[in-house]
N, C-alpha and C positions, 0 to 999 in steps of 0.2 A: 271383107276388105281384100282388094288385090294390090299387090306391091310389085313395081317394076324393079329392074336390077339396081337402080340408084336408090331405092328404098322409098320413093314417092307413092302415095297412094293413087289408085286408078279407080275409075268407075267400074262397077262390077259387071263388066261385059267383055266378052272375048275380042270384040272389034277394038276397044280401047287397048287391050293388052297387046294385040297383033301389031300396033304401031311400034312396040318395043321389041319386036321379034317373036318367033313362035314359042309358046309356053313349053318348057321342057318337062315339068311335073308340077303338081300341087302338093302342099303339105298343111295339115291342120295345126293352126297355132292359136291356142286359147280360144277356139271358137271361130276364128277367122280363117279364111282359106288364103294361104301364102302361095302365090304363083311365081315360079322361077323361070325367067326368060332366057333365050339365047344370049343376050348381052351380058348376063351374069358371068358367063365364062371369061369375059374380059375384065369385069370389075370386082369379082370375087363374091363372097357371101353377102346376103342381105344384112343390114344392121339389125340388131335385136332390139326389142322394146316395143312400145306401143300398146 
């Protein structure tokens, strides 16, 4: 599962993610891949959970 900076789930494609800005890095979270986008710099960390 991919997440954009506001914490909403995205389709597991880079094309979807790119609408939210370039991905800065990915991080494994409980088997899911968490993707951090440029916009995260503005809104802060992703909400935990899920």
